[in-house]
PALO-159337 format. One record per residue (C-alpha): z, y, x; residue in one letter. Coordinates in steps of 0.05 Angstrom, whole numbers, padded with zeros to 5 digits, always signed. Layout:
! residues N
ZYXa...
This chain:
! residues 186
-00333-00241+00115t-00298-00167+00120v-00260-00132+00176t-00198-00085+00167g-00135-00065+00174i-00082-00117+00150l-00014-00092+00108q+00027-00144+00104a+00082-00105+00055k+00101-00109-00005p+00045-00162-00007y-00018-00174+00038p-00075-00128+00034v-00135-00107+00072l-00160-00036+00080q-00235-00055+00098v-00260-00020+00160t-00328-00054+00165q-00347-00087+00096g-00402-00128+00075s-00454-00127+00014e-00406-00144-00032r-00343-00109-00005i-00364-00038+00014p-00325-00001+00071t-00265+00038+00047g-00241-00010-00007r-00170-00039-00009t-00168-00117-00025l-00105-00156-00050l-00107-00216-00010l-00087-00287-00034s-00103-00366-00016a-00131-00417-00055g-00101-00439-00123g-00041-00410-00140k-00018-00391-00069n-00013-00323-00034g-00022-00315+00039v+00042-00278+00067q+00063-00338+00115k-00007-00341+00147r-00018-00266+00155l+00051-00235+00169d+00038-00241+00240q-00018-00199+00242h+00006-00136+00202d-00015-00068+00224g-00074-00098+00265k-00144-00106+00256s-00171-00178+00224v-00237-00206+00206t-00224-00244+00140l-00274-00300+00107r-00271-00323+00035g-00291-00311-00041i-00296-00239-00067a-00262-00227-00128l-00272-00163-00167k-00255-00136-00246r-00260-00067-00257g-00228-00024-00205e-00187-00085-00173i-00219-00120-00115d-00189-00181-00081a-00203-00233-00025l-00186-00309-00035q-00177-00325+00036v-00211-00385+00050g-00181-00444+00096g-00194-00466+00163g-00186-00432+00234k-00248-00386+00228d-00225-00351+00154a-00179-00319+00193v-00197-00278+00264k-00150-00218+00298l-00185-00172+00326n-00149-00163+00396i-00191-00097+00419d-00211-00063+00357a-00188+00001+00355p-00145+00021+00291i-00162+00079+00245n-00097+00106+00221a-00131+00141+00166a-00156+00080+00136s-00084+00068+00120i-00051+00132+00106d-00002+00139+00049t+00003+00192-00003k+00068+00203-00043p+00049+00214-00117l+00116+00232-00150g+00170+00192-00200k+00131+00160-00260w+00153+00122-00322r+00098+00073-00335l+00087+00032-00394k+00044-00038-00384g+00048-00106-00362e+00059-00144-00307i+00000-00194-00278c-00016-00233-00226d-00069-00197-00185g-00114-00253-00174k-00134-00275-00240c-00135-00200-00258l-00184-00189-00207a-00231-00244-00242g-00208-00315-00210a-00195-00330-00287m-00199-00295-00355r-00133-00264-00369p-00101-00283-00435g-00051-00269-00473r+00013-00301-00499g+00060-00360-00467l+00002-00395-00434s-00015-00328-00399h+00056-00313-00371r+00074-00389-00356a-00005-00384-00312c+00016-00315-00282a+00084-00335-00258n+00062-00393-00226l+00013-00353-00192c+00067-00300-00173l+00122-00355-00149i+00060-00377-00107g+00060-00303-00071g-00002-00282-00108v+00009-00207-00109p+00041-00181-00168p+00002-00124-00205v+00021-00078-00258f-00031-00060-00318v-00007+00014-00345s-00035+00040-00407g-00047+00110-00374a-00072+00121-00316p-00046+00158-00245v-00093+00194-00203d-00146+00155-00243g-00120+00078-00238s-00086+00042-00285e-00072-00021-00234f-00017-00016-00187f+00006-00061-00134l+00082-00075-00142l+00141-00067-00098a+00216-00060-00096n+00249+00008-00085k+00243+00001-00008d+00169-00026-00010g+00177-00094-00005g+00168-00161-00043p+00199-00157-00107l+00262-00197-00128p+00254-00264-00171d+00282-00238-00223d+00227-00195-00241y+00187-00262-00274l+00219-00258-00340k+00185-00191-00352h+00112-00219-00330v+00066-00209-00391a+00108-00171-00429l+00093-00098-00452y+00147-00060-00420i+00171+00008-00390s+00188+00019-00322l+00210+00086-00275d+00189+00087-00203g+00154+00122-00149d+00077+00120-00143v+00044+00123-00075e-00032+00118-00055r-00045+00067+00003r-00125+00069+00024g-00159+00055-00049k-00092+00025-00077i-00032+00050-00115l+00030+00018-00094v+00090+00030-00159f+00156+00020-00126k
């Protein structure tokens, strides 16, 4: 169980303001649901608000995620909680050309062992179609990170045509920004 500020766009993440034994305060968590599903419809209404979430913590390398549990008590809105603006500050890091691979954030964070080839691509696409946050894994770090939450050029969700590029080694140009402890590649 963790508490933080929810950011719904481009995909739901939680800027942790009150951590737990497994998830320290200050982390940024990619959020998904059980199976190959996202949590957008369930959490969009709480954008910018303090929430307490219960679920299964996932971690691989520098990526942290939470598979939000089902049921009524897995998501709690904290009506009277003050919002710490510093926890959601955004810092532009400039334009970049990155080479790497688009993956789904849930499996990459440890729900599964990411594979290679067609089976990896099919599995990742099913997760991404279901709303799991897309992550770009770069061959070279930016500001110390090789993992980026993907967004369209305006900071919203990606258009569906990006799915044809999943699990392929590609080159992308765009803007990078730091939001809390996560980098967003637009």
